[in-house]
N, C-alpha and C positions, 0 to 999 in steps of 0.2 A: 635956387637949385642947390645944397651940400654933393661937392665933392666925393663919388665914391674912394672908400678909404682901398689902397693898395692893399686884396688878401691875395688874389691872385697869385702873384707874385714872391712871396713869400711861400706862399705851399708849390709853388713848381719850386723853387731852390733845394729846399725839403726833398721834393721827388725825386730831384738829383741827387740830392746827395746818397740817399737810400739807396738810390737804382746808383752808385757807379758803389757803395760799399757791398751793394750786392756783388757787382758785377766784381770786384775785389776779391770777396769770400768766393766766389764760386766760375773759377777759372776756367771758361769749355775751351778756348781755342785748342790747347794741346791735344783734347780728345779729341774735338774736332778733323781736328789731322790727320790725327789716327784715322777716323774712324774713315776718312777717306783715301787713305793710301788703301787704307784692308778694300775697300766697294775699288777701287782700282783694280788691283790685283784680283778678286771675281773675276772682274770683267774683261785682264785678259788672261787668263788660263778659260772663263769660255770663251773666248773669243778664238784662242787657238785651239781650243776643239772643232772650233767648225770652219777654219778653216784646215785644218786637215783634209 
């Protein structure tokens, strides 16, 4: 039985590198935080209208 070559680890490493590059290129964290703040603001306005 010949041992299977370790090709999966190489593929995983390249995929991880691609994901890291993509995350660095598209840094969504600030946009997500701004979106959440907007949602909270809208919900607060709606709740104020209901509480009146």
